[in-house]
Rosetta silent file (secondary structure, phi, psi, omega in degrees, C-alpha in Angstrom):
SEQUENCE: MVESAKSAKDQRHMRRFSMQLPVQVKAPEDGQEVLAITKDVSARGVFIYLDSDVSENSPIEFTLTLPPEITMTQSIRVHCKGRVVRVERERPGKVGIAAMIDHYQFLETEQ
SCORE:     score description
SCORE:     0.000 S_00000001
   1 L     0.000  136.911  178.102   37.316 -160.669    8.241 S_00000001
   2 L   -68.361  138.295 -174.886   40.595 -161.689    6.629 S_00000001
   3 H   -59.646  -43.227 -178.348   42.364 -164.388    8.660 S_00000001
   4 H   -66.344  -36.600  177.527   45.724 -162.597    8.858 S_00000001
   5 H   -67.265  -39.520  178.365   44.059 -159.394   10.048 S_00000001
   6 H   -63.478  -42.548 -179.908   42.108 -161.335   12.640 S_00000001
   7 H   -62.079  -43.228  179.663   45.303 -163.002   13.898 S_00000001
   8 H   -63.327  -41.844  179.591   47.077 -159.653   14.239 S_00000001
   9 H   -65.936  -42.392  179.191   44.130 -158.201   16.160 S_00000001
  10 H   -60.768  -37.961 -179.500   43.951 -161.262   18.436 S_00000001
  11 H   -60.300  -40.087 -177.741   47.646 -160.899   19.227 S_00000001
  12 H   -66.828  -20.790 -179.314   47.141 -157.384   20.538 S_00000001
  13 L   -90.935   -3.019  176.394   44.546 -158.668   22.984 S_00000001
  14 L   -73.116  145.177  178.904   46.914 -161.195   24.558 S_00000001
  15 L   -68.530  127.095  178.668   48.162 -160.179   27.987 S_00000001
  16 L  -105.571  141.064  176.437   51.640 -158.708   27.711 S_00000001
  17 E  -109.914  113.180  179.585   54.140 -158.685   30.525 S_00000001
  18 L   -78.595   98.655 -175.818   56.449 -155.697   30.362 S_00000001
  19 L  -142.974  135.985  174.710   59.648 -157.326   31.604 S_00000001
  20 L   -94.574   99.736 -178.971   63.304 -156.948   30.853 S_00000001
  21 L  -115.233  143.060  173.528   64.488 -160.546   30.829 S_00000001
  22 E   -68.506  142.001 -179.281   67.761 -161.922   29.506 S_00000001
  23 E  -141.767  137.055  176.216   67.231 -164.019   26.406 S_00000001
  24 E   -95.940  119.131 -177.380   69.614 -166.133   24.325 S_00000001
  25 E  -110.547  129.844  175.263   68.891 -165.605   20.633 S_00000001
  26 E   -87.500  116.407 -178.351   70.245 -167.885   17.929 S_00000001
  27 L   -65.415  129.536 -177.686   71.256 -165.651   15.045 S_00000001
  28 L   -66.842  -26.718 -176.529   69.587 -166.840   11.817 S_00000001
  29 L   -72.338  -47.870 -173.638   72.613 -165.946    9.681 S_00000001
  30 L  -122.345   -2.858  176.888   75.338 -167.963   11.436 S_00000001
  31 L    78.676    0.818  178.333   73.581 -169.950   14.186 S_00000001
  32 L   -77.469  146.885  178.618   75.630 -168.365   16.979 S_00000001
  33 E   -89.972  136.006  177.038   73.831 -167.496   20.196 S_00000001
  34 E  -123.827  149.483  178.481   73.828 -163.887   21.358 S_00000001
  35 E   -88.957  133.852 -179.259   72.573 -162.470   24.620 S_00000001
  36 E  -137.967 -174.206 -179.851   69.745 -159.944   24.319 S_00000001
  37 E  -137.650  142.194  179.093   67.008 -158.458   26.492 S_00000001
  38 E   -85.575  155.243  170.336   63.235 -158.501   26.222 S_00000001
  39 E  -100.424  -45.831  175.544   60.972 -155.475   26.381 S_00000001
  40 E  -153.237  160.486 -176.135   57.781 -157.505   26.801 S_00000001
  41 E  -135.925  139.276  172.259   56.541 -161.072   26.599 S_00000001
  42 L  -134.996  178.345 -178.983   53.142 -162.590   25.815 S_00000001
  43 L   -66.214  -25.603 -176.651   51.864 -166.101   25.195 S_00000001
  44 L  -110.402   -5.314 -176.580   52.204 -165.672   21.428 S_00000001
  45 E  -167.915  178.637 -177.113   55.172 -163.401   21.059 S_00000001
  46 E  -150.321  150.884  172.313   58.047 -161.377   22.397 S_00000001
  47 E  -116.009  124.788 -173.504   59.725 -158.039   21.774 S_00000001
  48 E  -125.110  140.724  170.392   63.522 -158.223   21.988 S_00000001
  49 E   -99.036  122.860  179.660   66.288 -155.628   21.767 S_00000001
  50 E  -115.304  161.192  174.413   69.316 -156.959   19.857 S_00000001
  51 L   -87.595  -16.847 -177.439   72.716 -155.489   19.016 S_00000001
  52 L  -118.669  158.846 -177.292   72.573 -156.820   15.460 S_00000001
  53 L   -78.337  145.473  176.738   70.135 -156.378   12.597 S_00000001
  54 L  -134.766  143.528 -178.888   67.577 -159.061   11.723 S_00000001
  55 L   -85.156  144.863  174.109   65.320 -159.176    8.683 S_00000001
  56 L   -61.875  144.450 -178.528   61.542 -159.136    8.894 S_00000001
  57 L    71.877    5.447  177.410   59.991 -162.583    8.223 S_00000001
  58 L   -81.139  151.419  177.253   63.244 -164.365    9.100 S_00000001
  59 E   -70.703  154.022  179.217   63.076 -167.408   11.392 S_00000001
  60 E  -145.005  144.490  174.485   64.219 -166.953   14.967 S_00000001
  61 E  -128.629  138.679  178.700   65.059 -169.227   17.888 S_00000001
  62 E  -154.349  156.759  178.057   65.503 -168.064   21.455 S_00000001
  63 E  -127.543  130.653  176.861   65.574 -169.341   25.024 S_00000001
  64 E  -139.429  164.261  177.810   64.395 -167.375   28.020 S_00000001
  65 E  -110.017  117.220  178.384   63.499 -167.986   31.641 S_00000001
  66 E   -82.455  126.386 -178.178   59.980 -167.010   32.634 S_00000001
  67 L   -78.567  167.363  179.849   59.904 -165.765   36.241 S_00000001
  68 H   -56.252  -26.953  179.407   57.333 -166.777   38.888 S_00000001
  69 H   -62.275  -27.805  178.636   55.381 -163.554   38.256 S_00000001
  70 H   -93.379  -44.695 -173.492   54.373 -164.981   34.877 S_00000001
  71 H   -79.425  -20.362 -176.683   54.239 -168.722   35.594 S_00000001
  72 L    64.964   12.125  175.304   52.530 -168.380   39.006 S_00000001
  73 L  -133.869 -102.128  179.305   54.747 -171.252   40.195 S_00000001
  74 L  -120.557  170.460  176.572   58.512 -171.384   39.718 S_00000001
  75 L   -63.701  139.056 -177.865   60.903 -170.036   37.085 S_00000001
  76 E  -132.314  128.333  175.527   60.655 -172.011   33.844 S_00000001
  77 E   -85.550  135.926 -177.177   63.121 -172.063   30.949 S_00000001
  78 E  -132.372  130.339  174.160   61.459 -172.080   27.526 S_00000001
  79 E  -101.053  124.831 -175.108   63.001 -172.646   24.090 S_00000001
  80 E  -120.845  147.404  172.468   60.975 -170.926   21.368 S_00000001
  81 E  -126.105  140.365 -179.622   60.921 -170.985   17.581 S_00000001
  82 E  -168.707 -150.370  179.604   59.117 -168.428   15.505 S_00000001
  83 E  -145.821  151.571  179.581   59.532 -165.636   13.026 S_00000001
  84 E   -77.523  124.323 -179.001   60.280 -161.944   13.088 S_00000001
  85 E  -106.429  -17.286  178.605   57.117 -159.967   12.300 S_00000001
  86 E  -155.099  143.226  177.302   58.397 -156.418   12.845 S_00000001
  87 E  -125.630  130.508  177.599   61.767 -154.659   13.047 S_00000001
  88 E  -120.001  124.454 -178.702   62.297 -151.254   14.699 S_00000001
  89 L  -113.031   47.178 -174.960   65.579 -149.433   14.176 S_00000001
  90 L   -88.674  -38.420 -176.387   64.880 -146.412   16.387 S_00000001
  91 L   -85.385  130.205  178.364   67.394 -146.806   19.222 S_00000001
  92 L   -60.655  128.475  178.206   71.065 -146.161   18.348 S_00000001
  93 L    81.017   -8.230 -179.911   73.038 -149.412   18.572 S_00000001
  94 L  -128.147  144.495  175.706   69.943 -151.505   19.269 S_00000001
  95 E  -118.322  126.562  177.576   67.428 -153.138   16.976 S_00000001
  96 E   -94.920  131.234  177.745   63.985 -153.936   18.348 S_00000001
  97 E  -126.969  138.881  170.820   62.242 -156.990   16.953 S_00000001
  98 E  -101.841  127.009 -178.620   58.752 -158.323   17.493 S_00000001
  99 E  -124.121  135.409  174.850   58.664 -162.088   17.032 S_00000001
 100 E   -88.143  134.897  178.610   55.676 -164.398   16.830 S_00000001
 101 E   -90.989  118.906  178.595   56.134 -167.702   18.663 S_00000001
 102 E   -95.307  -31.080 -176.114   55.146 -170.680   16.495 S_00000001
 103 E  -150.480  141.261  175.811   56.505 -173.465   18.704 S_00000001
 104 E  -141.365  156.997 -179.784   57.866 -173.697   22.235 S_00000001
 105 E  -140.823  128.099  175.744   59.341 -176.363   24.474 S_00000001
 106 E   -75.538  135.228 -179.609   59.771 -176.270   28.233 S_00000001
 107 L  -100.421  148.783  178.627   63.303 -177.186   29.256 S_00000001
 108 L   -67.063  139.901  178.639   64.202 -179.190   32.308 S_00000001
 109 L   -81.501  148.420  178.364   65.431 -177.090   35.177 S_00000001
 110 L   -85.141  127.269 -177.063   68.887 -177.685   36.579 S_00000001
 111 L   -95.495    0.000    0.000   68.699 -178.848   40.184 S_00000001
């Protein structure tokens, strides 16, 4: 089996959480942060609806807060870096992107 095909198949078997969570996305073009919303989240990736277009294979950075339903403890803020693996331009005014997470860092919570 080809490694890239195996990776794509493995991704589909990861548990996905269908959740609309606010997410701060750093735009790859100008570095400004924009607020967006997730459609679903998994351990290896996320699907986000944005107001602006993003190119497939472009790098992406985003920060979101995982709720207790996912963490099984308390809400946790996570900063992620990855790349856009798919772009869907079906919804008027919104662009859906699937992003693979390559690196993540848990952020300290504000007390």
